[in-house]
C-alpha distance (Angstrom), angle and dihedral (degrees) to the residues before:
residue distance angle dihedral
M1 . . .
G2 3.82 . .
M3 3.82 94.6 .
T4 3.80 115.9 153.8
C5 3.80 106.6 170.2
A6 3.78 146.2 17.9
A7 3.80 91.5 -90.1
C8 3.82 89.7 58.1
Q9 3.79 89.8 50.2
A10 3.80 92.3 48.9
R11 3.80 92.5 49.8
V12 3.81 93.8 51.2
Q13 3.80 90.7 45.6
R14 3.81 92.1 50.9
A15 3.80 91.2 49.0
L16 3.80 92.4 52.3
S17 3.80 93.9 43.6
A18 3.80 90.9 51.4
E19 3.82 93.2 60.5
P20 3.83 113.1 103.6
G21 3.78 111.3 -108.3
V22 3.82 95.4 27.6
V23 3.80 109.8 128.5
D24 3.79 98.0 -178.3
A25 3.81 136.1 -6.6
S26 3.79 127.5 -167.8
V27 3.82 123.7 -178.2
N28 3.80 122.2 -165.6
L29 3.80 116.8 -151.7
V30 3.80 94.3 -161.4
T31 3.81 101.2 47.6
K32 3.83 93.3 32.9
N33 3.81 87.9 -133.7
A34 3.79 131.1 132.3
A35 3.81 122.6 -153.8
V36 3.81 112.7 -159.0
R37 3.81 129.9 -177.4
Y38 3.79 109.8 -161.4
D39 3.79 146.1 156.0
P40 3.83 107.0 -103.2
S41 3.81 90.3 -153.3
S42 3.82 90.9 60.9
V43 3.80 105.1 36.5
S44 3.81 136.3 18.5
P45 3.82 129.6 -143.3
Q46 3.81 89.5 -113.4
R47 3.81 90.7 56.3
L48 3.81 89.3 52.2
I49 3.80 89.6 51.7
D50 3.81 90.0 49.4
A51 3.81 89.7 50.5
V52 3.81 90.5 55.7
R53 3.80 92.8 45.7
A54 3.80 89.9 50.1
T55 3.82 88.3 63.9
G56 3.80 91.0 56.5
Y57 3.80 99.4 -97.3
D58 3.77 131.8 105.9
A59 3.80 126.1 -119.6
E60 3.78 139.9 176.7
L61 3.78 137.1 176.3
P62 3.81 116.0 -97.2
S63 3.78 119.3 -106.6
T64 3.80 112.0 -82.8
G65 3.77 96.7 -172.5
D66 3.76 97.6 74.0
S67 3.77 128.1 1.3
L68 3.80 88.5 -159.4
A69 3.80 92.5 63.7
L70 3.81 90.3 93.4
D71 3.76 93.7 -124.3
F72 3.78 88.2 178.6
A73 3.82 79.2 88.5
Q74 3.77 103.4 -126.2
D75 3.81 90.0 178.7
T76 3.79 90.5 54.2
E77 3.79 90.4 48.7
A78 3.79 91.0 50.3
R79 3.81 91.5 50.7
E80 3.80 90.4 47.5
A81 3.81 91.6 51.2
R82 3.83 91.3 49.1
S83 3.81 91.9 47.6
L84 3.80 91.8 49.8
A85 3.81 91.2 48.0
I86 3.83 92.5 51.1
K87 3.80 93.1 47.3
A88 3.79 90.9 46.7
A89 3.82 93.0 49.9
V90 3.81 93.0 48.2
S91 3.82 91.4 46.4
V92 3.80 93.9 50.0
A93 3.83 90.4 46.7
A94 3.81 89.0 50.1
G95 3.81 88.6 49.2
V96 3.81 90.8 54.4
I97 3.81 89.9 49.9
A98 3.82 89.4 49.1
I99 3.81 91.3 53.1
L100 3.83 91.7 49.2
L101 3.81 91.2 49.3
S102 3.80 90.3 49.1
M103 3.80 90.3 51.9
V104 3.81 92.1 49.3
G105 3.80 99.3 45.6
A106 3.79 108.5 9.4
G107 3.78 112.3 -176.1
T108 3.83 97.0 2.7
A109 3.80 117.3 134.1
V110 3.82 93.9 -128.2
V111 3.81 93.2 53.8
N112 3.79 92.1 43.7
Y113 3.80 92.5 52.6
L114 3.81 90.3 46.4
L115 3.81 89.9 50.9
L116 3.79 89.4 47.4
S117 3.82 90.1 54.6
I118 3.81 93.4 48.5
T119 3.81 92.6 46.4
T120 3.80 92.7 48.2
V121 3.81 90.7 53.4
I122 3.82 92.1 48.2
L123 3.81 93.2 48.1
G124 3.81 92.4 46.0
W125 3.81 94.7 47.2
A126 3.80 112.2 23.8
G127 3.81 96.5 25.8
R128 3.80 97.1 40.1
D129 3.81 96.0 102.2
I130 3.80 91.8 47.9
Y131 3.80 92.5 54.7
R132 3.79 93.9 39.9
R133 3.79 92.6 53.5
A134 3.79 92.2 43.8
W135 3.81 89.7 52.7
K136 3.81 91.6 49.7
A137 3.77 90.2 50.0
M138 3.81 92.7 50.9
R139 3.80 91.2 47.3
H140 3.79 87.2 58.0
R141 3.82 91.9 46.2
S142 3.78 95.0 -111.2
A143 3.78 138.0 105.0
D144 3.78 138.6 -145.4
M145 3.78 143.4 165.2
N146 3.80 91.0 -63.7
T147 3.81 88.7 55.4
L148 3.79 91.3 57.8
V149 3.82 93.8 47.8
A150 3.81 92.6 43.7
L151 3.81 93.3 49.0
G152 3.80 92.7 46.4
T153 3.79 98.2 46.5
G154 3.80 92.0 35.9
A155 3.80 92.6 55.3
A156 3.79 91.8 47.9
F157 3.81 91.8 46.5
V158 3.81 94.2 48.8
Y159 3.81 91.2 48.2
S160 3.83 90.8 49.1
F161 3.80 91.8 45.0
V162 3.83 91.9 54.5
A163 3.81 90.5 45.4
T164 3.82 88.6 53.2
V165 3.81 102.0 45.5
A166 3.84 98.1 31.6
P167 3.82 109.2 24.9
S168 3.79 90.3 154.0
L169 3.81 90.4 71.9
F170 3.80 88.6 63.9
A171 3.81 94.7 41.9
R172 3.83 93.0 55.1
N173 3.82 88.8 56.0
G174 3.78 94.6 45.6
I175 3.82 94.0 -109.3
A176 3.79 123.3 133.1
P177 3.85 110.3 -121.9
D178 3.81 94.8 -124.0
V179 3.81 119.7 173.1
Y180 3.82 130.1 -147.9
Y181 3.80 101.3 -162.6
E182 3.80 94.6 127.6
A183 3.81 90.0 51.6
V184 3.82 91.8 51.3
I185 3.80 91.8 49.3
F186 3.81 93.8 46.0
I187 3.80 92.2 47.3
I188 3.82 91.2 54.3
G189 3.80 90.9 45.4
L190 3.79 95.4 48.5
V191 3.80 93.5 44.5
L192 3.80 90.1 52.1
A193 3.81 91.5 44.2
G194 3.79 89.6 54.4
R195 3.80 91.4 49.6
A196 3.81 91.4 48.0
I197 3.80 92.4 51.9
E198 3.79 89.7 44.2
A199 3.83 91.4 50.7
R200 3.80 91.7 51.3
A201 3.78 90.9 47.7
R202 3.82 91.1 49.0
R203 3.80 90.0 53.7
K204 3.81 88.5 56.5
T205 3.80 89.2 57.8
T206 3.83 89.3 63.8
E207 3.80 94.1 46.2
A208 3.81 94.1 106.1
L209 3.80 90.0 52.7
R210 3.80 92.5 50.7
K211 3.81 90.4 49.3
L212 3.79 90.3 56.0
V213 3.80 93.6 49.4
T214 3.79 94.0 48.3
L215 3.81 89.5 60.4
L216 3.80 88.8 80.4
P217 3.81 119.3 85.6
P218 3.83 115.0 -127.0
T219 3.81 93.3 -122.8
A220 3.81 142.3 26.8
H221 3.84 129.3 -142.5
V222 3.82 99.3 -121.0
E223 3.80 124.7 -171.4
E224 3.84 113.7 -124.9
G225 3.78 111.1 178.4
S226 3.79 107.2 -54.7
A227 3.79 94.5 -21.3
W228 3.79 137.0 70.9
R229 3.79 125.5 -129.9
D230 3.78 131.7 -171.6
K231 3.81 105.5 -123.0
P232 3.80 125.6 -169.6
L233 3.78 109.3 -109.3
S234 3.80 91.5 -114.9
E235 3.83 90.0 62.0
V236 3.81 96.7 51.6
V237 3.81 112.2 106.3
S238 3.78 134.5 -168.6
G239 3.80 109.8 -82.2
D240 3.81 96.4 33.9
T241 3.81 115.4 134.0
I242 3.81 111.2 -128.6
V243 3.78 132.0 -172.2
V244 3.81 121.7 -147.4
R245 3.80 122.0 -165.1
P246 3.82 128.0 -156.0
G247 3.80 112.8 -73.5
E248 3.81 94.9 20.2
R249 3.78 127.3 117.6
I250 3.79 117.5 -118.2
P251 3.84 108.2 -110.1
V252 3.85 102.2 -154.4
D253 3.81 139.5 2.4
G254 3.79 117.8 -84.3
K255 3.83 150.3 124.6
I256 3.79 125.8 -85.5
I257 3.83 113.3 -113.9
D258 3.81 99.9 171.9
G259 3.80 133.6 20.6
A260 3.80 133.2 6.4
S261 3.78 138.4 -114.8
E262 3.77 146.2 159.2
I263 3.80 115.4 -96.4
D264 3.80 126.9 -154.2
E265 3.83 102.6 -137.9
S266 3.81 95.5 169.6
M267 3.80 91.6 122.5
L268 3.82 87.4 64.7
T269 3.78 105.7 28.8
G270 3.80 104.4 21.2
E271 3.81 88.6 -131.1
P272 3.84 110.3 137.7
L273 3.82 96.2 -154.3
P274 3.83 118.0 85.7
V275 3.82 117.9 -114.7
A276 3.81 120.4 -127.5
K277 3.81 112.8 -120.7
A278 3.80 128.1 -170.6
I279 3.80 139.3 171.0
G280 3.80 112.7 -43.2
E281 3.79 95.1 20.6
T282 3.79 124.9 119.2
V283 3.80 125.6 -111.2
V284 3.79 125.3 -166.7
G285 3.79 128.3 -137.3
G286 3.80 113.1 -108.0
T287 3.81 95.6 29.7
L288 3.82 119.4 117.4
N289 3.80 126.1 -111.6
T290 3.80 105.7 -142.3
T291 3.82 108.8 178.7
G292 3.82 129.1 2.4
A293 3.80 132.1 36.6
F294 3.80 120.2 -116.2
R295 3.78 143.3 170.7
Y296 3.77 121.6 -128.8
R297 3.78 139.6 175.9
A298 3.81 117.8 -118.8
T299 3.81 111.9 -120.3
S300 3.81 105.2 165.0
V301 3.80 122.7 30.7
G302 3.78 135.6 168.9
E303 3.79 114.4 -7.8
D304 3.82 92.8 1.9
S305 3.81 95.2 62.2
V306 3.80 123.7 103.2
L307 3.81 92.7 -117.3
A308 3.82 92.0 48.9
R309 3.79 90.4 51.9
I310 3.80 90.2 51.3
V311 3.81 91.5 48.9
K312 3.82 91.2 47.4
L313 3.79 91.0 49.7
M314 3.81 91.3 50.4
R315 3.80 92.8 47.5
D316 3.80 92.1 48.3
A317 3.79 89.6 48.2
Q318 3.79 93.3 49.4
S319 3.81 90.4 49.5
S320 3.80 93.6 49.6
R321 3.77 125.3 99.9
A322 3.79 129.2 -126.5
P323 3.83 116.3 -135.9
I324 3.81 89.1 -118.9
Q325 3.84 87.1 67.2
H326 3.82 91.1 71.2
L327 3.82 91.7 76.8
A328 3.80 91.3 55.6
D329 3.81 90.2 46.8
K330 3.81 92.5 55.0
V331 3.80 92.1 50.3
S332 3.82 93.4 44.5
A333 3.80 91.7 53.2
V334 3.82 91.7 66.0
F335 3.80 99.9 23.2
V336 3.81 101.7 97.3
P337 3.83 97.1 45.2
V338 3.81 89.7 48.6
V339 3.81 91.7 49.8
V340 3.82 92.2 49.3
T341 3.80 89.0 50.6
I342 3.82 91.0 50.4
A343 3.83 89.8 49.5
V344 3.82 91.3 52.4
V345 3.81 91.9 48.1
T346 3.83 89.1 47.3
F347 3.80 91.5 52.4
I348 3.81 92.7 49.0
A349 3.80 93.1 46.6
W350 3.81 94.1 50.1
Y351 3.79 93.3 43.1
F352 3.79 93.9 54.8
L353 3.80 100.7 31.9
A354 3.82 104.2 39.4
D355 3.76 112.7 101.5
A356 3.80 96.8 -150.2
A357 3.82 136.6 20.5
A358 3.80 88.7 7.2
L359 3.80 97.9 169.7
P360 3.84 98.1 50.3
R361 3.80 90.7 44.7
A362 3.80 92.3 48.0
I363 3.80 91.7 50.5
A364 3.81 93.3 46.2
A365 3.82 92.5 49.8
A366 3.80 93.9 46.4
V367 3.81 91.2 47.7
S368 3.82 90.4 49.6
V369 3.81 90.8 52.6
L370 3.80 91.9 50.3
I371 3.80 93.3 46.3
I372 3.80 101.0 42.9
A373 3.82 94.1 51.0
C374 3.79 109.1 98.7
P375 3.78 122.9 -171.9
C376 3.82 87.9 166.4
A377 3.79 92.9 77.8
M378 3.81 91.2 55.5
G379 3.78 92.2 47.4
L380 3.80 92.6 50.1
A381 3.82 98.2 41.1
V382 3.81 97.6 89.2
P383 3.85 107.5 22.8
T384 3.81 94.6 52.1
A385 3.81 90.2 53.0
V386 3.82 90.6 48.5
M387 3.81 92.1 49.9
V388 3.79 94.9 48.6
A389 3.82 92.6 44.1
T390 3.80 95.1 50.2
G391 3.80 89.9 46.2
R392 3.80 91.7 49.6
G393 3.79 88.5 47.0
A394 3.79 91.4 54.6
E395 3.80 90.4 51.8
L396 3.82 88.0 53.0
G397 3.82 93.1 48.4
L398 3.82 96.1 -99.3
L399 3.79 122.7 126.3
I400 3.81 104.5 -161.2
K401 3.77 115.4 -171.8
G402 3.78 100.7 -138.7
G403 3.76 148.2 -67.2
E404 3.80 97.1 -50.2
I405 3.82 90.2 55.8
L406 3.81 91.2 48.5
Q407 3.79 90.2 53.0
R408 3.82 93.8 47.8
A409 3.81 94.1 44.0
G410 3.78 90.0 54.3
D411 3.82 89.3 60.6
V412 3.84 95.8 49.9
N413 3.81 113.5 126.2
T414 3.84 100.1 164.3
V415 3.80 127.7 50.4
V416 3.80 119.6 -165.6
L417 3.80 114.3 -159.5
D418 3.77 125.5 -159.8
K419 3.81 111.2 -141.8
T420 3.79 109.5 -141.4
G421 3.79 113.1 65.8
T422 3.79 92.5 -1.0
V423 3.80 109.9 58.9
T424 3.81 89.6 13.5
E425 3.79 127.9 48.7
G426 3.79 93.1 -101.8
V427 3.81 91.5 -134.9
P428 3.80 103.7 109.9
A429 3.80 120.2 -164.4
V430 3.80 135.0 -173.1
G431 3.79 107.6 -122.2
G432 3.80 127.2 -136.1
G433 3.82 92.5 -92.1
G434 3.75 93.7 28.0
V435 3.84 98.0 119.2
I436 3.81 115.2 74.0
A437 3.80 119.2 -175.9
I438 3.81 128.6 -159.4
P439 3.82 111.4 -144.1
P440 2.94 133.7 -78.7
A441 3.80 84.2 35.1
N442 3.80 118.7 74.4
V443 3.80 131.3 -145.0
L444 3.82 96.5 -105.4
D445 3.81 92.1 47.8
V446 3.83 91.3 51.1
L447 3.80 92.8 46.4
A448 3.83 93.5 45.7
A449 3.81 93.0 51.0
A450 3.82 92.8 46.6
A451 3.81 96.1 43.8
S452 3.82 93.6 46.9
L453 3.79 89.5 55.2
E454 3.81 96.8 39.7
R455 3.82 91.0 52.7
H456 3.81 85.7 80.4
S457 3.82 93.7 55.1
E458 3.81 127.3 80.4
H459 3.81 95.0 -155.3
P460 3.85 114.3 125.4
V461 3.82 90.9 -123.1
A462 3.80 89.6 53.6
T463 3.80 89.2 52.3
A464 3.82 89.9 52.4
I465 3.82 92.2 51.7
V466 3.81 92.9 47.7
R467 3.80 90.3 47.8
A468 3.83 91.7 50.8
A469 3.81 90.8 49.8
G470 3.79 91.5 50.5
E471 3.79 91.9 50.4
R472 3.83 89.8 53.6
G473 3.79 94.1 47.6
V474 3.80 94.4 -114.6
R475 3.81 116.0 170.3
F476 3.81 115.6 -124.0
E477 3.80 118.0 -132.4
Q478 3.80 131.6 -147.1
V479 3.83 115.1 -88.9
R480 3.78 131.6 -156.5
D481 3.82 135.2 173.0
F482 3.79 90.8 29.5
R483 3.80 113.5 -176.7
S484 3.78 130.4 -179.9
R485 3.82 116.9 -149.5
T486 3.79 110.3 -157.6
G487 3.77 112.0 -121.3
S488 3.81 96.7 0.9
G489 3.83 114.5 55.1
V490 3.81 145.9 -93.2
T491 3.81 136.4 -65.6
G492 3.80 135.4 -167.5
V493 3.75 147.6 126.3
V494 3.82 114.4 -77.4
A495 3.81 116.4 -169.7
G496 3.80 89.4 -23.8
R497 3.83 95.6 -48.3
E498 3.82 126.8 111.0
V499 3.81 106.9 -117.7
A500 3.79 130.8 -177.7
V501 3.82 125.8 -175.5
G502 3.79 119.5 -174.1
N503 3.76 150.4 90.1
A504 3.79 131.0 -54.4
Q505 3.79 90.5 -84.8
L506 3.82 90.9 61.3
M507 3.81 90.9 48.6
R508 3.79 90.1 53.3
E509 3.80 91.4 47.6
L510 3.82 88.8 53.4
E511 3.83 90.0 46.6
L512 3.77 93.1 -126.6
D513 3.81 126.8 164.6
G514 3.82 107.5 -61.6
T515 3.80 93.6 -168.9
A516 3.80 92.1 59.0
E517 3.77 89.4 46.4
K518 3.81 92.1 54.9
S519 3.79 95.1 45.5
V520 3.79 92.3 51.5
A521 3.81 92.5 45.2
A522 3.78 89.7 53.6
R523 3.82 89.4 60.2
A524 3.82 93.2 53.9
G525 3.77 120.6 96.0
A526 3.81 124.5 -111.0
G527 3.79 116.7 -98.4
T528 3.78 93.4 32.3
S529 3.79 134.7 105.4
E530 3.79 121.6 -126.1
L531 3.77 127.1 -148.7
F532 3.78 114.5 -165.3
V533 3.79 118.4 -142.5
A534 3.79 115.6 -150.8
I535 3.81 121.0 -170.4
E536 3.78 121.6 -171.0
G537 3.80 94.3 -13.8
A538 3.82 98.9 -46.6
I539 3.78 133.0 91.6
A540 3.80 104.9 -107.0
G541 3.77 100.0 177.0
I542 3.77 150.1 -39.0
I543 3.78 132.5 -107.2
V544 3.80 113.8 -148.3
V545 3.80 112.3 -148.8
E546 3.78 121.6 -167.3
D547 3.81 125.5 -155.4
G548 3.80 116.1 -174.4
I549 3.80 120.7 -132.6
R550 3.79 115.3 -111.6
P551 3.83 111.7 -106.6
S552 3.82 90.1 -128.8
S553 3.81 96.9 51.3
R554 3.81 100.0 87.8
E555 3.81 92.9 46.2
A556 3.82 90.7 47.3
V557 3.81 91.5 53.1
Q558 3.81 90.2 48.9
Q559 3.82 91.2 50.4
L560 3.80 91.4 50.1
E561 3.80 91.1 51.5
N562 3.83 89.6 48.6
L563 3.81 86.9 57.0
G564 3.81 88.9 55.8
I565 3.81 93.8 -106.4
D566 3.81 125.0 142.2
V567 3.82 114.5 -131.4
L568 3.80 124.4 -149.6
L569 3.82 127.4 -175.2
L570 3.82 111.4 -143.6
S571 3.80 116.4 -172.5
G572 3.75 142.0 163.4
D573 3.80 88.6 -148.0
R574 3.79 123.7 99.0
Q575 3.81 119.6 -74.7
S576 3.81 97.6 -110.2
T577 3.81 93.1 51.9
A578 3.80 93.1 47.2
E579 3.81 92.0 47.2
S580 3.80 91.1 50.0
V581 3.82 91.3 53.4
A582 3.82 90.8 44.8
K583 3.79 91.7 52.0
A584 3.80 91.6 49.6
T585 3.80 92.1 51.8
G586 3.81 100.1 38.8
I587 3.82 97.4 -109.6
N588 3.81 112.7 149.5
R589 3.82 101.7 -169.3
V590 3.81 122.8 61.0
V591 3.79 132.4 178.1
A592 3.81 111.5 -178.2
E593 3.80 141.4 173.9
V594 3.81 92.9 39.7
L595 3.81 127.0 146.4
P596 3.85 121.6 -135.9
H597 3.82 93.1 -93.4
D598 3.82 89.7 48.4
K599 3.81 89.2 57.7
V600 3.79 88.6 56.8
M601 3.81 90.4 51.8
E602 3.83 91.7 49.4
I603 3.80 91.9 52.2
R604 3.80 91.4 45.6
A605 3.81 89.8 52.3
L606 3.80 90.3 53.3
Q607 3.80 90.5 49.7
D608 3.80 91.2 48.7
A609 3.81 87.0 55.1
G610 3.81 89.0 57.7
R611 3.79 98.7 -99.5
V612 3.82 122.7 141.7
V613 3.80 102.3 -137.5
A614 3.79 133.4 -155.5
M615 3.80 115.4 -168.5
V616 3.80 119.0 -156.2
G617 3.80 116.9 -161.5
D618 3.78 144.1 131.4
G619 3.81 93.2 -78.9
I620 3.81 94.6 -121.9
N621 3.83 113.7 53.3
D622 3.79 90.1 33.1
A623 3.81 95.4 46.9
P624 3.84 95.7 120.7
A625 3.80 92.0 50.3
L626 3.80 91.7 44.8
A627 3.80 89.5 52.6
Q628 3.82 92.9 48.4
A629 3.80 94.5 49.7
D630 3.80 120.9 88.3
V631 3.81 87.1 -122.7
G632 3.81 122.8 19.9
V633 3.81 117.1 -156.4
S634 3.80 120.4 -169.8
M635 3.78 127.1 -158.8
P636 3.81 117.7 -137.7
K637 3.78 117.7 -96.7
G638 3.80 107.7 -155.1
T639 3.79 106.3 -60.8
D640 3.80 91.4 -28.0
I641 3.79 102.7 96.6
A642 3.80 94.6 -167.4
I643 3.79 88.3 -124.1
E644 3.79 95.9 167.9
A645 3.80 97.1 46.2
S646 3.79 102.6 68.2
D647 3.80 149.9 24.1
I648 3.80 92.8 -115.0
A649 3.80 122.4 28.2
L650 3.80 119.7 -160.8
M651 3.80 110.9 -142.1
R652 3.79 92.1 -166.5
S653 3.78 129.6 59.3
D654 3.79 91.0 -121.2
L655 3.80 120.5 114.4
R656 3.81 90.0 -156.3
G657 3.78 85.4 79.9
V658 3.83 88.1 78.0
P659 3.84 97.2 63.3
T660 3.80 88.3 39.2
A661 3.82 90.8 55.4
I662 3.81 92.3 48.5
S663 3.80 92.2 46.4
L664 3.82 90.7 49.0
S665 3.81 90.0 49.6
R666 3.80 92.1 51.5
Q667 3.79 91.9 48.1
T668 3.82 89.8 48.1
M669 3.80 93.0 51.1
A670 3.81 89.7 49.6
T671 3.81 89.6 51.1
M672 3.82 92.2 48.6
K673 3.81 90.8 52.0
Q674 3.81 91.6 47.1
N675 3.81 90.0 50.6
L676 3.80 93.9 48.5
F677 3.81 91.7 45.1
W678 3.80 91.2 51.8
A679 3.81 92.8 45.4
F680 3.80 93.9 50.6
V681 3.81 96.5 40.2
Y682 3.81 91.8 46.7
N683 3.80 91.6 56.4
V684 3.81 95.4 38.9
I685 3.82 90.9 53.6
G686 3.80 100.9 29.7
I687 3.81 99.8 51.6
P688 3.85 96.1 53.7
I689 3.82 91.0 46.0
A690 3.80 90.2 51.2
A691 3.81 88.9 48.8
G692 3.81 88.8 57.0
V693 3.81 105.7 -107.9
L694 3.81 90.1 145.1
Y695 3.81 94.1 52.4
P696 3.84 96.7 86.5
L697 3.82 90.1 52.0
T698 3.80 103.4 36.5
G699 3.78 106.5 12.6
L700 3.82 88.8 -125.8
T701 3.79 127.5 130.4
L702 3.80 131.3 -174.5
S703 3.79 115.8 -114.2
P704 3.82 118.8 -136.7
I705 3.83 89.7 -116.9
I706 3.81 92.7 57.7
A707 3.80 89.2 44.2
S708 3.82 91.6 54.9
A709 3.82 91.5 48.8
A710 3.81 90.4 51.0
M711 3.80 91.4 48.7
A712 3.81 92.2 51.8
L713 3.79 90.9 46.5
S714 3.81 93.1 52.6
S715 3.82 94.1 60.3
V716 3.78 93.9 42.1
S717 3.81 92.0 49.6
V718 3.82 91.9 54.5
V719 3.81 92.7 51.0
T720 3.81 91.9 43.8
N721 3.80 91.3 50.8
S722 3.81 89.9 52.4
L723 3.80 90.8 50.0
R724 3.82 88.9 61.2
L725 3.81 86.2 76.5
R726 3.80 87.7 73.2
S727 3.80 90.6 69.8
V728 3.80 105.7 22.6
R729 3.80 114.5 126.6
L730 3.79 113.3 -109.3
S731 3.81 134.1 -166.5
């Protein structure tokens, strides 16, 4: 877009927000992206582009063909950084030459004209973009960082130019015809050097994103008739048959149709061991094929792929704005006009109050005020921290959906954990003695009735029961009138008999024999879940399902408590099972036997008590609770990362990601506050010093060259401070 400071960002954002039909507009200075929510019946994308261009900046719609094409233009950014670095180096070298010439022949006409020539070349080449953008801003009755630099260097150049071509005008008024060419050149050089360093630092904030994208190979081996052809990834479509050889990365998502292999999915799951894959199983683009060759059919390409969704989530997050940014926005909106006013007042004060060389001193002080002021630092304070934090999160297996989430997660003081699939592995299994029958029923009859019914359910426990029946050679019966009861079980007619499979709640709803229920439950082991099987209105047996506790769960709970966070286990399972899991993992508070809507009520009660709550669940069954919580965290489910179901998605099946995410959020908020503090304090202290408030006490003034170095340093320091998040130690 051509934006260089917070004032630029504010102007573009105001222009977009002013368009009829725009609901919300957010512009990110670091990513150079704008996110706009609008009514398509009132405004078109082209009109939004025209609105941006009317402010003096360029805009274009992002690529829609492939979200992995890195349309944030990393090559363009690299070229821009190189160009800025070259211009800065040449300008600084020219400044050194200008100082040497001034020392050799100070005040002579020949040297002054030589300095004028050098300065004109530097301003026309290295400083061209600064003046061009400042002119565009003034044409649109606005001002930005370029305005301040252009006014400062322009005033010094014009003064020096007049002193060079008409020195007699100064002599008649008793003023020495001093020139400030070296200051003008150095200011341009240092400003560009700061922007070059800043551009390189900004590219580091997107490093995690680039690493993800480079996981994809440029081409895929696609079957065409009886031959194979290497197709560019952009030409691969859903339904193509692709072959992958050992050692190659998988180009797009799909299902294996021939062959088998072991796939390294560490970029998704963080697990170092390869996963065995066979016919019918899913493979994900970007993962690494380690052993065998196989053929597979492409199912998700381009923007529909898992990797593309991750990249999109990261880009959206990095373009988002944290609420703390609003303070900087308000200051930036009035910053430049206030600084120009201060510079004018400074010039007038020095001109009328200075005892000697009033005009040169007034110009130098006003130029210093214009140059030292830095709205860039305020504009970069929050978005750079958000970009680095979301990138670091991705490297750690955390997909954090933006600055607002980072700010909320940093305030979390209560974490609510779902049991199944969160604290436990989420892969239930029926143990060897896991089917208990109540005479006259027998074990095979109970298992056959339950498995026939559960075949129509997609619940993980249902899958475990069906798998156990298949392993024992049980015959499946015909089912009709199947009905799933959320949170309690399933019912239906199996081979002409009324069958119900579910928890104690379902048995109570069906008004079945409570005494039988209790006697069977007493025979079940602790730490297990029991499903009661009722046939023809009587409890015929129980199926005991085990779900192992994740190895990381106890350590994760300990880390959360070390962060001063209360942990609560919330489960739809029976009380004894939930308490057993809680005891094994060190959780002190348990709420069990709750339905999905009860989980929402529990979280709401915590919030009403003043707690900031994070809910951790599987992202699907716990969707209402995740939505109610201040921060929703979803565990991965196979290769489906439940991206849309939460505020933070864990890419790895490791509960320690929760304390890591909270710790990262707290560190990020601390960094944002440090950045904003530095940006505000720098300007509050720097501008008065440049204006000369210390002169009456110390006799010292700030030269424009020192002011330009300080201005460049302020922006670089903010970006550098944000980059520390890449290596900060987390819980």
